[in-house]
Each structure stands twice: as C-alpha cells, then as structure tokens.
KEMAR-273247 format. One record per atom (N, C-alpha, C): residue in three letters; x, y, z. Coordinates in steps of 0.001 Angstrom, whole numbers, padded with zeros to 6 digits, always signed. Example, Ala and Ser with C-alpha at 12.3 -4.5 7.8 and 13.67 -1.06 7.14 Angstrom:
2
ALA+013190-005690+007800
ALA+012300-004500+007800
ALA+013200-003300+007800
SER+012850-002250+007080
SER+013670-001060+007140
SER+012900+000030+007870
END
This chain:
138
MET+066210+083543+191274
MET+066274+082137+190934
MET+067731+081764+190694
GLN+068094+080579+191139
GLN+069448+080072+190942
GLN+069782+079956+189468
ASN+070975+079542+189179
ASN+071415+079361+187802
ASN+071061+077961+187312
TYR+069831+077798+186850
TYR+069359+076525+186325
TYR+069508+076524+184808
THR+069539+075345+184234
THR+069569+075192+182790
THR+068193+074734+182320
VAL+067631+075420+181339
VAL+066341+075063+180755
VAL+066612+074445+179394
LYS+066010+073291+179155
LYS+066189+072610+177870
LYS+064824+072348+177239
HIS+064784+072521+175924
HIS+063568+072250+175153
HIS+063753+070949+174376
ASN+062747+070081+174496
ASN+062692+068831+173729
ASN+063918+067946+173924
ARG+064493+068003+175107
ARG+065661+067177+175427
ARG+065370+066178+176543
LEU+064256+066340+177245
LEU+063909+065445+178344
LEU+063841+064017+177818
THR+064606+063131+178427
THR+064622+061734+178007
THR+063573+060937+178780
ALA+063253+059776+178255
ALA+062315+058885+178942
ALA+062861+058505+180316
GLU+064141+058276+180403
GLU+064749+057896+181684
GLU+064645+059031+182702
GLU+064869+060261+182264
GLU+064739+061406+183163
GLU+063296+061596+183597
PHE+062382+061424+182662
PHE+060959+061512+182968
PHE+060593+060514+184053
ILE+061026+059273+183874
ILE+060730+058200+184843
ILE+061380+058489+186190
GLU+062563+059079+186184
GLU+063244+059446+187434
GLU+062471+060519+188196
LEU+061955+061497+187464
LEU+061289+062636+188095
LEU+059833+062346+188457
TRP+059167+061523+187687
TRP+057739+061239+187851
TRP+057330+060933+189306
PRO+057994+060003+190000
PRO+057530+059637+191352
PRO+057572+060778+192370
THR+058340+061834+192108
THR+058381+062941+193062
THR+057094+063740+193061
GLY+056253+063528+192034
GLY+054989+064242+191979
GLY+053769+063362+191815
TRP+053945+062152+191260
TRP+052774+061382+190873
TRP+052745+059934+191336
GLY+053758+059385+191937
GLY+053728+057979+192334
GLY+054467+057102+191345
ASN+053979+055883+191146
ASN+054663+054936+190273
ASN+054696+055435+188832
PRO+055869+055404+188201
PRO+055977+055914+186832
PRO+055467+054911+185799
PRO+055166+055395+184600
PRO+054801+054490+183513
PRO+056029+053702+183063
SER+055813+052726+182194
SER+056919+051892+181711
SER+057830+052684+180771
LEU+059025+052174+180570
LEU+059972+052819+179668
LEU+059437+052870+178230
PRO+058878+051773+177670
PRO+058339+051879+176306
PRO+057215+052914+176175
GLN+056326+052992+177153
GLN+055259+054009+177130
GLN+055860+055406+177136
THR+056827+055600+177998
THR+057426+056923+178166
THR+058216+057330+176932
GLU+058943+056407+176337
GLU+059669+056721+175106
GLU+058708+057184+174013
LEU+057588+056484+173868
LEU+056584+056850+172866
LEU+055977+058221+173174
ALA+055710+058480+174449
ALA+055157+059778+174856
ALA+056136+060911+174554
MET+057421+060703+174814
MET+058413+061742+174536
MET+058475+062026+173035
GLN+058442+060976+172220
GLN+058512+061131+170762
GLN+057303+061880+170209
ASN+056142+061732+170839
ASN+054908+062285+170304
ASN+054407+063537+171022
SER+055204+064080+171904
SER+054850+065346+172552
SER+055115+066490+171584
LEU+054279+067512+171622
LEU+054539+068703+170806
LEU+055766+069443+171310
PHE+055895+069501+172640
PHE+056950+070307+173251
PHE+057230+069750+174642
ARG+058499+069652+174969
ARG+058919+069239+176310
ARG+059864+070302+176854
VAL+059660+070655+178100
VAL+060574+071594+178742
VAL+061029+070966+180048
SER+062332+071047+180281
SER+062892+070475+181505
SER+063904+071452+182084
VAL+064061+071373+183398
VAL+064965+072260+184127
VAL+065958+071386+184877
TYR+067225+071804+184826
TYR+068306+071037+185431
TYR+069075+071894+186422
ASP+069444+071268+187526
ASP+070369+071845+188493
ASP+071652+071050+188303
GLY+072581+071606+187573
GLY+073745+070831+187153
GLY+073282+069778+186149
GLU+073554+068523+186428
GLU+073143+067422+185554
GLU+071824+066792+185993
ARG+071299+067212+187127
ARG+070095+066599+187710
ARG+068829+067281+187211
VAL+067913+066485+186651
VAL+066627+067037+186232
VAL+065804+067324+187486
VAL+065278+068552+187583
VAL+064545+068949+188787
VAL+063103+069372+188498
ALA+062779+069581+187216
ALA+061417+069983+186868
ALA+061157+069647+185408
MET+059877+069370+185110
MET+059516+069047+183727
MET+058052+069363+183484
ALA+057748+069525+182216
ALA+056365+069634+181751
ALA+056385+069315+180270
ARG+055250+068868+179771
ARG+055164+068648+178337
ARG+053816+069116+177828
LEU+053774+069319+176517
LEU+052583+069809+175849
LEU+052206+068807+174770
ILE+050933+068450+174734
ILE+050426+067591+173676
ILE+049338+068354+172930
GLY+049033+067924+171735
GLY+047981+068590+170985
GLY+048164+068458+169490
ASP+047425+069292+168750
ASP+047401+069171+167291
ASP+047934+070399+166561
LEU+048424+071388+167270
LEU+048968+072638+166727
LEU+047918+073545+166092
GLY+046659+073112+166074
GLY+045606+073936+165492
GLY+044608+074409+166522
LEU+043918+073457+167121
LEU+042855+073777+168075
LEU+043142+073300+169490
CYS+043904+072254+169612
CYS+044026+071555+170890
CYS+045439+071622+171450
TYR+045563+072214+172636
TYR+046827+072232+173375
TYR+046519+071798+174809
TYR+047295+070868+175308
TYR+047041+070335+176645
TYR+048366+070156+177385
ILE+048485+070775+178537
ILE+049685+070658+179367
ILE+049591+069377+180183
LYS+050656+068604+180150
LYS+050705+067323+180864
LYS+051971+067231+181705
ASP+051880+066417+182730
ASP+053051+065946+183476
ASP+053937+067061+184022
VAL+053321+068041+184649
VAL+054082+069105+185298
VAL+054562+068571+186639
VAL+055872+068501+186780
VAL+056457+068002+188028
VAL+057653+068874+188388
VAL+057687+069327+189623
VAL+058845+070006+190189
VAL+059212+069247+191456
ARG+060459+068830+191555
ARG+060876+068109+192770
ARG+060468+068929+193996
PRO+059957+068262+195033
PRO+059485+068998+196218
PRO+060501+069986+196783
GLU+061761+069625+196816
GLU+062772+070516+197386
GLU+063080+071720+196488
TYR+062544+071731+195270
TYR+062732+072848+194336
TYR+061454+073654+194125
GLN+060389+073302+194837
GLN+059146+074041+194707
GLN+059250+075387+195410
LYS+058409+076307+194986
LYS+058367+077676+195519
LYS+059636+078461+195186
MET+060274+078092+194064
MET+061468+078795+193578
MET+061243+079387+192183
GLY+060000+079330+191697
GLY+059689+079897+190395
GLY+059812+078932+189226
LEU+060141+077670+189491
LEU+060332+076725+188398
LEU+059019+076320+187730
GLY+057959+076153+188501
GLY+056663+075828+187918
GLY+056184+076946+187004
LYS+056338+078165+187443
LYS+055973+079328+186626
LYS+056818+079360+185356
LEU+058089+079093+185478
LEU+058975+079060+184323
LEU+058504+078011+183312
LEU+058158+076819+183784
LEU+057678+075753+182898
LEU+056437+076198+182126
ILE+055453+076724+182844
ILE+054197+077129+182212
ILE+054440+078273+181225
ASN+055272+079229+181591
ASN+055568+080334+180678
ASN+056281+079858+179419
GLN+057159+078880+179553
GLN+057835+078317+178379
GLN+056814+077673+177443
ILE+055858+076964+178010
ILE+054815+076327+177193
ILE+053937+077382+176526
ILE+053534+078401+177261
ILE+052711+079471+176685
ILE+053448+080144+175524
ASN+054723+080417+175710
ASN+055499+081043+174636
ASN+055591+080144+173408
PHE+055731+078833+173618
PHE+055750+077898+172497
PHE+054447+077998+171710
VAL+053317+077958+172425
VAL+052009+078012+171749
VAL+051855+079338+170997
LYS+052267+080436+171603
LYS+052152+081741+170939
LYS+052895+081772+169608
THR+053991+081056+169519
THR+054783+081073+168290
THR+054351+080011+167284
LYS+053614+078998+167724
LYS+053221+077904+166826
LYS+051767+077932+166389
ALA+050907+078575+167157
ALA+049481+078616+166809
ALA+049282+079454+165545
VAL+048144+079253+164899
VAL+047817+080004+163688
VAL+047738+081488+164045
LYS+048524+082282+163346
LYS+048585+083719+163631
LYS+047196+084353+163524
GLY+046888+085238+164474
GLY+045624+085958+164469
GLY+044468+085208+165107
THR+044708+083968+165545
THR+043640+083197+166177
THR+043861+083128+167685
SER+042847+082714+168389
SER+042945+082466+169826
SER+042725+080983+170063
VAL+043476+080428+170967
VAL+043324+079021+171323
VAL+043335+078891+172842
PHE+042741+077819+173331
PHE+042808+077500+174749
PHE+043948+076513+174982
ILE+044627+076718+176087
ILE+045584+075732+176588
ILE+044934+075169+177843
GLU+044758+073874+177890
GLU+044087+073253+179024
GLU+045052+072385+179821
LEU+044680+072119+181041
LEU+045380+071150+181869
LEU+044430+070654+182938
CYS+044759+069543+183518
CYS+044014+068992+184638
CYS+044897+069145+185866
SER+044400+069821+186870
SER+045189+070121+188053
SER+044756+069288+189252
ARG+045736+068918+190048
ARG+045391+068357+191350
ARG+044761+069485+192169
PRO+043818+069146+193046
PRO+043140+070193+193825
PRO+044089+071115+194587
ASP+045179+070571+195109
ASP+046103+071401+195893
ASP+046959+072331+195034
LYS+046890+072205+193719
LYS+047684+073050+192820
LYS+046839+074081+192066
VAL+045517+074058+192241
VAL+044629+074974+191521
VAL+045023+076427+191774
GLY+045301+076782+193013
GLY+045682+078159+193344
GLY+046939+078605+192614
PHE+047903+077703+192492
PHE+049136+078002+191754
PHE+048818+078367+190311
TYR+048009+077542+189654
TYR+047681+077792+188251
TYR+046844+079060+188076
LYS+045968+079337+189017
LYS+045180+080572+188942
LYS+046084+081798+188996
LYS+047129+081755+189812
LYS+048073+082871+189895
LYS+048774+083124+188566
LEU+048859+082088+187734
LEU+049515+082215+186434
LEU+048547+082620+185323
GLY+047284+082851+185690
GLY+046311+083320+184719
GLY+045361+082267+184188
LEU+045528+081026+184588
LEU+044594+079992+184159
LEU+043321+080101+184987
SER+042221+079685+184407
SER+040956+079714+185137
SER+040267+078370+184998
GLU+039382+078112+185932
GLU+038627+076860+185886
GLU+037605+076942+184768
ASN+037318+075794+184164
ASN+036283+075765+183135
ASN+035078+075008+183673
ASP+034054+074916+182857
ASP+032828+074245+183281
ASP+032903+072735+183135
GLY+033951+072255+182484
GLY+034083+070817+182250
GLY+034469+070059+183495
GLN+034223+068791+183459
GLN+034614+067882+184534
GLN+035704+066975+183983
SER+036807+066883+184675
SER+037865+065979+184238
SER+037382+064547+184372
MET+037573+063791+183311
MET+037117+062403+183272
MET+038275+061527+182831
LYS+038214+060254+183143
LYS+039266+059351+182680
LYS+038710+057934+182530
LEU+039412+057166+181732
LEU+039104+055757+181532
LEU+040433+055054+181367
ARG+040725+054131+182234
ARG+041967+053369+182143
ARG+041661+052064+181426
ILE+042416+051758+180380
ILE+042213+050513+179650
ILE+043522+049745+179579
LYS+043423+048473+179377
LYS+044598+047616+179206
LYS+044830+047433+177711
ALA+046017+047790+177228
ALA+046338+047645+175820
ALA+046466+046158+175477
GLU+046038+045815+174281
GLU+046076+044403+173844
GLU+047347+044081+173115
END
C-alpha cells in the first residue's frame, strides 16, 4: 500500500460531501453533514497527500449498538486495501471501547455488489432485512 495518511475523527463535513458522490450520488446538505460528523462515535478517513480518498464512520451507543455507515473509497483507489483498512480501524475502535469481557455485533448495510468484499473481512449476512423510511424534517 502507498504512503497514505489515516486520520481519526478529523473528517470534516466538507470532505465528507466531496467524497460522498464518488460512492453514493447526491450528498446530504452541509448542516446535516456537520451534525452527523459531531454525533458519530468514530470517523476514519484516508488521505493521499491533502486529498481525502476514503472514509467510514461508526454510529451507536457504546454499549450494545455499533453500526458502520458511509464507507466510501474513491473508485480509482479501490482494490488497494483502503476499504479493509477502514473496517479494521473501526473494529479496533470497538474492541477498545466496548464493555470489557462482552461480545457485541457491529452491523452495516451493504450494497449487493459489495457483499463479497465484506464477507472476506469476516462479516456475515444476518436474517434481518434492511428497511428504510425517508421523512421530511419539519
């Protein structure tokens, strides 16, 4: 792997918005993203020089619930080990923050074309069905 810089809890809302469309389409608004960055348990980002090239964040309650969100690696940086690095950084965070002696699940919702990638990292499918509800804030 090249000489990338990994940063914890430094990903800015602007960087998130810059990187988002390379994996997911239209980004959320700046106020939404700022709030999401402030309320994430853990953010990990990878830089090639000054350019953000990969990101992931973890949300949850530090007790029972851990959920990986917004994993994005720029297409031209995929298949270089950055996705694995992101997930391993998150797993290590949970190992150090979870209640000692307990076991917890880390969950995520994967796009169908990425399921194989996550399986290679040790994640497995569960019996649940991913569901969503989009609402307009008042």
